N, C-alpha and C positions, 0 to 999 in steps of 0.2 A: 253354143254351149261349151265350155272349158270344162272337161273331164275330171282333171287334175289342174291344181293351181301350179306356177311356174315357183322356181328357187323361194322370190321373195313375195310371195301370195301367200298368205293361211301358213304363215309361219307361227311354232309358239314361241315367244317368248322367256319364259321362264315354266321349267319343269320340276316338278317336286321329285324328291331327291332320299328315297324311300319314306316309309310309313308313317314317321315321325313327323317328316320335315317337311308334308305337303304343304303346297303353298299354290293362290289361286295362278290362272294363267291367263294370259291374254291373247286373242286371236284379234291379225290385224286384218284391216278393212272391213272388219264386220262389228266393231265392238264389243264383241263379248269378253265375257270375265267369268270365268268360272272356278270353282274351291277344288274340281276332280283333274283329273290325269288328260289328256289328249296328246295323241301322238305318237307312244310309245311304244305298243305293245306288237308282237307278232305276229302276224296271221294265223299260225300255228296255236298260238296260246288262246286267240279269239276263237278259232277252229275248235278246239276242248273244249273251250266254254260253252259255247255253241251246243255240242253235241251230250254235254254232260246236261246241260240245264235242262235240254229239254228232252232226256230221259231222266226225269227227276220222277218223282212219286204219281205224278199225275196220269203217266200211262197207266196204271194202276187200276183205273176207273174208264179209259176209252173203251174197253171193251163194250163194256155196258150202255156207254152212252153214244156209239157209235153203231157197233153191230148191230146190238140188239133192235134198235127201230129198223134198220136196215135188210139185215141176215145180207145173205153169200154174195149173192150177184150186184144188188146196188150198195151194198157197205163195200166190197172192192173195188168197185167202180168209182164211188166216192172218194176212197181214197186215195187212188191213183190220177182223178181227175182234181182233185181241191190240193193233194200235193205238187203236182209238176204246176199247178196257177199260183199257188203262194210260191213257190220256189224263181218264179219269171217274176212275179210281182216285185218280192225282193232286191231279184238283181236286176232291176228297173230300177227300182229306188235308191239302190247302192250308187247309181251313176252321177245322183242328182246332192252325193255329199260337198261337191263343186259345183257351183255355178258362176260361170263367167270369172272365173279365177277365186271368189270370195269361198271360203271355207262354212258350213253351217253344221253347227256340233250337235244340233236340236231339231227333231222333226218342226216344233211350232215354228221356229227360227224360219225355217224355208217357209212357210207357208204363209206366214206375218208376211216374209219379205215380197212375195210372188202380189199373195192377192191382200193384203192388207189386214186388220187390225181383229176383225171379226174370226177374219179365218185362224188367225195365232192363237184368240181365246176360245174357239171351236174345237181344234186340234190340240191345243193344252187341255180342256176338260177329257174329250177323247181318249185321249192316252193314258192321262193320270187315272180317269176311271178303268179302264182295261189293267191297268197294272193294284190299283188297288183290291179289286176284285180279283186279280190272280193272285195278289199275296193272301187273301183271307182265305182261297180255298189251298192256298201251301200249311195256313195256319190248322186249316178245320182238318184235311190230308194229316199231317204230322198228328194229332192229337188221336185221331183215328188210327194212327199205327201205335201210339202207346198204350192205347186200350185193348188194342189186338195183343200185345204182348202181355199184359196185365191179366187177360183175360184165358191166355194160356195156363195161370195159375191161380187162379180165382176164379168161382164161379159165382165173385159177386164183383166186378171191378168199380173201379169208381165211375161218378156221372162224365159223359164226356167232356164237358164244361173245363173241370179238373186239367183233363190233358191238353187241351186247347191253351189253357194260361200256362202250362210248363213248354208250351212248344213258342207261345209267343213271347216267354220270356228269353227261351237260347237263341230266338231271333234276334233280337235287340242286343242283345251280346254280341253275337257274332257281327252284328252290322256297324256296333259302335266301334270294335276294334278293328275292324275293318272296312272301313268307311269307302270305298272304292272299288268300281268295279277293276281297276285294273289291279288294286291291292289284292285282288283275290289270285291273284297267280302261281302264288306257292302253294293253294291249295287245292288247284285244279287236278293234281295230280291224286292226289287223297280224293276226291271227290268222283275221279275216273275209276279210281278201285272200288270205290263203293258202289259205284253204277253199276260197271261189270259184274262184280259179284251180286249183288242182288239179281239182278237179270238172268244171270245165269242159275242161280239157284230156284230162279222164279218159274224159268224152262223147263228145269229137271220135273218140278213136281208138277205142272201142268201136263207133262210129257204122260207121264206117270197116273195121273188120273183120267187123261184122258181115254188112255187103253183099259184100263177100271172102267169105265161107264160108257160100253158102246151104244147104247139109246138113251142119243140126243138128243133133244129137240130145238130146231132151229124158226119155227114157226114164229110171225109177229104179229103177238096180243093186241087186244084193244079192240076199240070202235075203228069206223072209216075216219073218221075225224082227229081221232085220238094217234092213228098211225100216220094220216098227213102231217101234223103238228111235229110228231116227235122225229120224224124223217128229216126234218128242217132242223131241228135241235141236233140229230146229228153232224149236217155241214155246218151249224155252228165250232160243235167240238170237234172235227175234223180241223177247222180252220186255227183253233186255240191247241192243237198240236203240233200246227208246223209253225206258228210265228207266235212274237208276241206285243208287234206294234212299236219296236225303239230303235230299228234296226241303226238311223243315225247314230243314235245316242252310244251303241255298241262301236261303231264306225268310226266314232271321235276319237276312241281310244289306241285306234291302229297308226301304225308309222306311214309314212307314202313308199310306197302310192296305196293311198289309201280307199280308192274303188277298185284296185287290182286286187288286192289283198283280200276285201271284204270279200268281192265274189267268190276268192279261194273258199275263204272261210266260209261260206257257206255253202259252197262243194262238199265241204267235209260234214256240214250237218244234214243235206240229202240225198248223203250218199248213206255214208257210214254211221250217221245218227236217227236217219229214216230205217233202214234197215233194222237196230234192235226194238226204236218203238213202234214200228208197224207190225214187228215179229210176234211182239208182247199182243197187241191188239186181236191177231188174228189167231195165233195161236189157242189165247184164251178164248173167243170162241169156240174155236173146233174142241178144247177141250169141257167146255161147260153148257153150249149151246145156249138158248135164251134165259137161261139161270144162271149166265153169270154175275155177279154181283155187282153193286157200282164202286165197290171199293175190293178188288180183286181175292187179297189174302183172305176173305172170308169164304173163300171157296176151298181153300184147300185143305186136303183130310190129311194133313201129315205127313212126316213126321213134326212133334212136335217142335224141335230143335229148328226144322224148317221155315216150320212158320213164326218163330222168334228173330230167326237171324235175318227172314227178307224182310220184316217190318221195323227190326233196329239199323239194318243198311239201307233200308231206306228212306228213316228219320234222319239218321247224320247226315246223308245226302243230301237230305231237303234243305239241311240251315245252309250249305253252300248253297247252292243253286237256287233258291229264292230270292239270293242278294242280286241275281242279274236283274232280276223282271223288275223290282222294284227299284233298282239305283239311279234313276233320272228322276223319281221323286225326292229320294235323300239329295241330289246334286241341287235340286232346285231348292230346299230348305238351307243344306249349307250354304249355297251361293247369297242365299238370301240375310241369312241369320250372323255367319261367321265372320269373325274377323278378320278380310280376304289378305289380309299385310303377314300374316303367323299362319302357322301349321297346323292344322286339323286338332293335332292333339299336344298343338302347347296350352300353356297356362292359362292364356287369355279364352283357350275355345275350348278347354275342354269340356269345363260345366256344360256352356253351351250346345256342343255337339252331343251329350248324356240326355240332354231336357227336349232337344231335336227327338232325338230317335225314342226317348222314352214316352213321349206324347206319341208318336208315330205308332210305333207297335204296340201302347195301351189303347187306342182309338180302336184299332182293325182287330186285335182279339176280342172285345168285346163286345162289337157287332158280328165278329166271325162265333160266337158264345150264342147268342142272340139267334143266329139263321144258319144252324149247323146242316144247311142243305146243300153239299158239293155239287150235283147237278147242273143247280140252279146258276150257279158261280160259272161254270163253265161254260155254258149256254147266251148267260146275257152278256159276258165279256165277250164272247164271237160271236154276236149277233148286233148290237147296238153300236157300238163304237170298233171292236175288233177287222170287222167286214169294211168300213169307211177307209181305214189309217193303210190295210193292207192293199186295198184294190181301185179303191175311190179317187183318194188322194196321189197314189202315181202317177194315175193318168192324167188326172187334171193338172198335172208339175210337168208334164209331159208337152200336153198340147199348150201351155202359158212359153217354154223355155223355147218349145222348139215349134211353136205357130208358123211362123215363116219359110222353115227350112223343111221340113217332116213333106213324107211321099202323102199322096190323099189316101190310099189304102192304110197307112199308120194313124191317121186322123180317125178314120172311119171304126179303126180296132180300139182306140181309147174312147172314144165315145161311146160305142158298143157296153163297153169295160163299169162306165161310170153308169150308165143308165140299167143293163142289169145287173150288176153290186149294187144300184141302189135300193132296186125290186127286191133284191134278197134282203138287204138288211133292213127293211118295213114285216117284212113276211118271217125273217126267222127271230125278230125281236117281239112280233105279237106270240110266235110260239112259245121264247122263254118266260114273257111274263105270264103267259098261262098255266106254262106250271109252276109258277111260283105263286100263284094263285091258289093253283088245287093243293101247295103244298103247307101253305099258311092256314088252308084248311082245315090241313091233315096233322100238321104238327105246332103244339103253341112255340111261344118264345122259348129260348132256352130246354130244348125238349133234347132227351138222351137219345140219338140217334143211332 
């Protein structure tokens, strides 16, 4: 396997020049055409993108989803093991951005090239399902943040669905004017400032609340069956907070050497980035114990300005960070629908781009308003689709590409990964579906949660 193509391999023939003049590019030796940018971003830019995107508003839910079902011993162990395991899996997958000198800018293209059309379509379904559910979760979280802000000034805030619609509209506007992942470059500094600002205020409030409430409980509640299923749900949530199932799509934006640069960006995510979102998870559980809310700011005791500031900053930051997790879907639609010989904001493509983004966010916003259960989205996308994308498929790729040269112990390790992760997918998916069934019984459609 060639880790990187030579100078004449996988060369970008034409690169978009600025947001308004974005043109499709053609990747040599692969026959791939895309409307988005390939091979232009630095690893520092992508590293900052990963740090800020994974420190998005989702981290305000993970203490409830991970620590409450597991408590201290198993919760910390789960965070450490899953963190290392996902970091290793992404580090491994980054090497397969190039196979025999050919560059693959999409995960599904690699799987289709190695395993055929069925695996191409299966990967497409798994990946897009993950990203769709993730975007719905972002919309719900954004709506929840707006509702929390309004609740500070009114005893009768509007229904959650109104705020969800506002959030969907904001995401649509950003995705229309900043259509690609590379185009986020000038927004990453602002996103970083927002990220570390709301994290800092959150940490200060939690320390204050924790000191004022010494009688916290850390017991795991529920029947024995509930404890088991919720524990597997916590594993799914831990995977979600560490990876997104779109590594090759992110890596496609990097300039050469793409493998080395992607791994540098991953080191940033799993050191600096992980330090902050793991810190929020653990400190929130310390401060509020088993009563920590599924949306952390609901636990804050004040002052009012801190509650409003955290929700406002998290909301604004999510507008930028959500875009990374949905960019591969935008890329597929843009490449299919737009006139690939014209710029994305050209006169010929302006209306098409507007309609494509409008239809996408209208559909996602409607589903989010109908099923506003944050935990369900996290657990389901972390089980059914994200576990295979993160753990099963990279090992399958390794065994296919390195079948003749890999040592026996390495082959055994990757077969173990495939079998264990497949079983974990089944169990965690059952747990997620069980939670959905329980919530469907408890809540009606368009519930104001």
